[in-house]
N, C-alpha and C positions, 0 to 999 in steps of 0.2 A: 859533503857529509859531512854534518854536525856532530860533534863528540858528545855524546848523552853521561859521559862520566866522566871523575876526574881521577887522575892517579898520581898522586904528589909521593916525592920524595919524603921518608919520614924524618931527616935529617934537616934538608939546604930548601925545601918546600918547593924546587923546581916540576915541573910536569915531565914524568917519567915516562922514558920511550921504550921499544920494544927491542929487546936484545935478540931474539931468538923463539919462533916458533917450531913448534914438533907434536907429530900425533903419535898414540900410542893405543893399540888394540887391548881393550878390556872385555872379556867375554865375549861377546855378541858386537858390543859397543866402540867405536873409535872417539877417543878422547885428545880433544886437540890443546894443550899446554902454552902459553904464553908467558916467556920470563922478561921482566921489566926492569929497568935496570933506570941509574938516575944519571942525568946525558954528562954528571961534572965525573971524571973516572975519579979523583982526587975522594970527593962527598961518599960514592960508592965503594971506595977499599974501606973508607971507615964503616959505613954500613954495614958489609960482608964482616967484617972483621969484629964490630960487635955482636951480629948475629951468629959468628963463631962461637963467640964468648959465652953468650946464652943458651946456645945447643951445648957445649961444653958441660955449662955447671948445673944443665938440667939433666943430662946425661950421669953427673957425677951424683946427682938427686936421687935418682932412680938406682943408679946402682947401688948405692948407700940404702935405699930403703929396701930392694929388695932385698940385702944383707939381714939387714934388720930382721924381715921376714924370715928368711931361712934360720937364722940364729932362735929367732921364737919358738919355730917351728920344732928344732932339734932340742930345745929346754923342754918345750911339752910335751914332747913324744918321750925323752927322759925320766922324766917323773913321773910318767904315766905305767911305765915300765919297771921305776922302781917301785910303785905301791903296788905293784900285782904282785911283784917277789914278794911285798911285806904279807901280803893276805893271806 
């Protein structure tokens, strides 16, 4: 059977291999997931490290965005209450 797609490592360019496959049931469907990894263990560790760093950065930005949004909402509500008291 010939491969119809290519899944290359983002770091070294080697063809990735299947690490594990598992099934998940979602509503009335069964989803088959496949985890692909670089065959070079050191390269894979670096890729995972870079991915973790990016996830942590995205999480920090999301938390910061939610905090700013909450503080704007609190300030806006306080301003509305202040205007009502003046009236």
